[in-house]
C-alpha positions, 0 to 999 in steps of 0.5 A, a space after each residue: 576518485 583520486 584527487 584530481 580525477 574527473 573521469 575514469 572508464 570501465 569495461 563490463 561483460 554480460 554472459 549470454 544468459 544475461 542477455 538473453 534471459 528477457 525474451 529479446 527485450 534489452 537487458 540493463 547493466 547497472 554499475 555501482 560506485 562505491 565512495 568508500 573503500 570495499 570491505 574486502 572480508 564481506 567480498 569473500 564471504 559473499 563470492 566464496 565460502 558456502 555461497 552456493 548454499 548461503 551463509 550461515 546467520 552471523 554471516 549473512 547479518 555482516 555482509 549487509 550493508 546497513 543506513 548510517 546509526 543502526 544495527 542489524 542483528 539475528 532475532 531468529 533463524 533457521 531451526 527456529 523458523 523456514 521461510 518466513 513469508 509474512 510476520 506480525 509483532 503482538 502487544 507483547 513483543 513476540 513475533 508471529 511467522 507465516 512459515 511456508 514449506 509446502 508451497 508451489 513446486 514443494 507442496 506435500 513435502 510437510 504432510 502435517 501442514 504449514 505453520 503459525 509459530 510465535 517467537 519470543 525473546 524471553 531475556 530481552 537480550 534481542 535474540 528469540 530463545 522460545 518458539 512455538 507453534 500455534 496452528 499447523 495444518 493442510 488448510 493453511 498451506 502457503 500462507 501469505 498473512 497473519 494479523 494479530 489483533 488481541 485474542 485473534 489471529 487473522 490467516 491469509 492463506 490458499 483461497 481462505 482469511 481464516 479467523 483463529 481464537 485463542 479464548 484462554 490464553 494459552 497460545 492454541 487456538 480454541 476455535 477457527 472460523 472462515 471470514 472470507 473464501 472463494 479466492 483464486 490464487 491457491 498455490 500463487 504470490 499472486 492470491 490473498 494478502 495480509 490482513 491489517 489493522 487501520 486506525 479507524 478500527 477496520 481491515 485493510 488487505 488486498 490480493 493480487 491479480 490471480 485473486 479473481 473474486 471473494 466469497 463471504 462465511 457462506 460462499 456467497 459472493 461479495 457485495 460491496 458497499 458500492 453495490 457491486 459484486 466482487 469479482 473480475 470482469 471489469 464490472 467496474 472491477 480488475 485484476 488485484 484489489 484493495 479491501 477494507 471491511 468490519 472486523 466481522 467482514 461487513 461493510 465491505 469495501 473495494 478501495 483500489 483495483 487494476 493492480 498486478 501483484 499489489 502484495 500487501 497494503 498499509 495504513 498509517 494514522 489518517 487514513 492514507 493507504 500505501 502498497 508496492 505493485 510488480 510488474 511483469 517480470 523484467 519489464 523495470 516497472 515495480 512500482 510503489 502507489 499511494 492508494 488513493 481510494 476508489 480509483 482505477 490502477 491501470 495494469 490492464 486497459 479499463 475498458 478492454 482489458 488489452 495487456 499493457 504491451 498491446 498497441 494503443 493511441 499515444 502509448 508513452 516512451 518510456 516502460 514504467 509509464 506504458 506498463 501502467 497505462 499511465 498516460 490514459 485518461 482514469 488511472 491513478 498516477 504512481 508516486 515511484 517507480 523502483 525497477 525490476 523486482 519482487 516488492 513484498 511487505 509493508 509498514 508505515 514507521 510512526 515511532 521515533 526509535 530510528 533516525 529522524 529521516 526514517 520517522 513516519 515514513 514507509 517503510 518497504 522490502 524488495 526481494 527481488 534487489 535484495 532491500 529494504 528502503 524508506 520511501 520518504 514522501 513530501 505532499 505534491 499538489 494533492 498526491 506526493 513525490 518521494 526519493 529513497 533512502 536504503 535501511 538494508 541492502 544485499 546486493 553487493 555482499 549477500 544475494 540470498 536475503 530475501 526481505 520478505 516483510 517488515 514489522 515495527 516492535 513495541 519499542 520501534 526497532 524494525 523486524 525484518 522477515 528474510 525468507 533467505 532463497 536464492 531466489 524470490 521464492 514464488 515459481 522457483 523457491 530453492 531453500 526449504 531449510 532457511 529463514 530468518 528475523 532480523 532485527 534494525 535498530 540503534 546501535 547498541 540499543 538493547 530491546 524492551 517491551 513496554 507494559 500498558 493498562 488496557 482495562 483503563 481509559 488513561 492506560 489504553 490511550 498512552 498505548 494508543 501512541 505506541 508505534 506497534 500496530 497491535 497494542 494501537 490495535 488492543 487500544 482502540 479495541 478497549 477505547 470503542 468498547 469504553 465508548 463515552 467513559 473514554 471521552 475524556 482520555 482521548 480528549 486529552 490526546 486531541 487536545 494536545 498541541 505540543 508542537 515540538 513533538 512531530 508524531 503530534 498530529 498523528 497521535 491526535 488522528 488516532 484520538 480523532 478515529 474514537 472520538 467520532 465513533 462515541 454515541 452523538 459525539 460524531 458529529 460534533 468532532 467532525 466539524 471541529 477536524 474540519 475546522 482544525 488549523 492542521 490540513 492533516 487534520 482536516 484531511 481525516 475529518 473528510 474521511 470520518 465523515 464518509 466513513 460513518 455517512 455524514 452529508 458529503 455535500 455538507 462538509 465540501 460546502 465547509 471546506 470548498 475554498 480549503 487551500 491545501 490541494 489534499 483536502 480538495 482532493 478529499 472533497 471530491 472524492 466524498 461527493 462520488 456517494 453525494 446524497 443529492 447530485 443536483 446540489 453536488 454538482 456545483 460543489 464539484 464544479 468549483 472543486 474543478 475550477 480549482 485545477 491548475 493543469 499540472 496535478 493529475 492526483 487532483 484530476 483523477 480525483 476529480 474523475 473519481 468523484 464524478 464516476 456515476 455523475 458525469 453529466 450534471 457535474 460536467 455540465 454544472 462545470 461548464 457553466 460556472 467557466 462558460 466560454 474559459 473551458 479552452 485552457 490547459 486546466 479545462 482540457 484537462 478536464 475535459 480529457 478526464 471526462 465521460 460525459 455525454 457533451 465529452 467528445 463535442 469538446 473533444 474534437 473542438 480540441 483536436 482540430 483546434 489550431 493551437 493544439 500542437 501535433 504532439 498533443 493529439 494523440 493523447 486527446 484521441 486516446 480519451 475517445 476511447 474510453 467513450 461511447 454512444 451516438 456523441 463520440 461517432 458524431 463528435 469523430 465525423 467532424 474531426 474527419 471532415 476537417 
């Protein structure tokens, strides 16, 4: 603004398509105010010069807004690759590409089938100079995920998850096996998505709401660790889901459900899971989630399956909140709402090459608004708050920039797949001839590929500290295979208490996951972890104990008075699988008594933990608090509960003269999640008032 100016007036106009494309719904307009003179060259490139067919790779890169201190460069571009939907970066720094041509309306245009490519920069100049086809075939048409774990490559495509194994190191698979099948959503972006290797040595992945169900390699329906058949139908799962399993597909868990199109998951060193989810297109409701395990995420009504637009008691005035049923009991809150978009790939950046503000943060691509962002998180009670920092933005430069995935290279640089298309792909893939990989690193940085000795415990521990997930996976497998022989080297990593190292607690967490798996050492390392001064390590300790089947009651007894809400959150979730409900009930009651009435994350963790034990758990809490139940925090507990006693107490809240009229719909909505004669009697009580 000129000196002395405090306001300005602008006039804009929308064409007919701009006001009618949302089926009569409100149209939003975004005004962008620049704090620096516009780059005229960039504007000219974006508005002309071939934009009808996109820009050439170098022009496109020049048109992007890049975060301060970073430089974007072309790592690879057509004809080396076409339309990358997903990428991974192996321990050699090579980029593996799930390349799509045979997609939806273009299905069959490449008779040989879609491909998995390997791109390599052999001279470390930041540009791929080698491209080879790892696998091509109609069986992987429309591949949505590629994950490299040593000599195994896991490809999510069509209705299956394949495991390819290269036994002789010639970059060609020597075997192909089916890990999972029977997944709906072939040729649909709401189907199966990418696998990622977690810090616990397990596989994490998801499918959108077109996936519906999943079967094992033999074609049998998968039954998860909770004893449920993994299929839609609200028993209890519906819509999109998040999963975890062993490398061979065993110990299958359903970690979250009721998403719409959750494209990919990311897992940090503590075992915390992050993902995005797509709204019903055009409804300004794209969301980012911290996936609290075993939670319902509210795309459809939990009980009836009704859509978000169906009229219901206490509907939220805000469209995004209404879209995800955020004011219903039993729905885990969202981390962020990011407006309209087509969210895609996601990772957690646990390196130190990028500027400090991006370190240990979630990095995410959204192809709709042409952007790659970081979500800078802070703990907030038992959950998180977050703000956005942009890394690459094409909205004012090249609207064909469609980031589809992001991965971390061995040297800590980011590699970003660019679908490069006039649309977001999906229903209207407009370009079959382009696709790019962008390298994002500090200005003037030259790529490097560190070498590691995976044959020794000491070398593998050094590799375990890498920012690259494929290197960490290879190190994890090597160290886990060494067993007790790796304990000393892992102990060195675990005991490192260099407070000046911002990544120290993450390194310690990575060591903990492995130390606790050494035969006979689980109890010792869990005990050490849950008594650690770092709450993130205590959280990891609880998660390790739960995965290894240790007594939830024993862990909760030790940590019941923990000052960190995130630790108590994990205890509540752990009690979901308690060995003895009667002994667990007083522990849950104590955790519930610590609810402050304003932490929705904590409240939903309590609900997750009590899922199959509500009658016993709620009775224990009422016994503990006595007549003191009727507080804002106590009313929250009642609102969230599903016990036979719940309707009676809900009715007391509704008829209480201290309850504001504006709050009554909230409590009446809670009745929709209850059933039985107790509910009918309580409603009669309200009617008679």
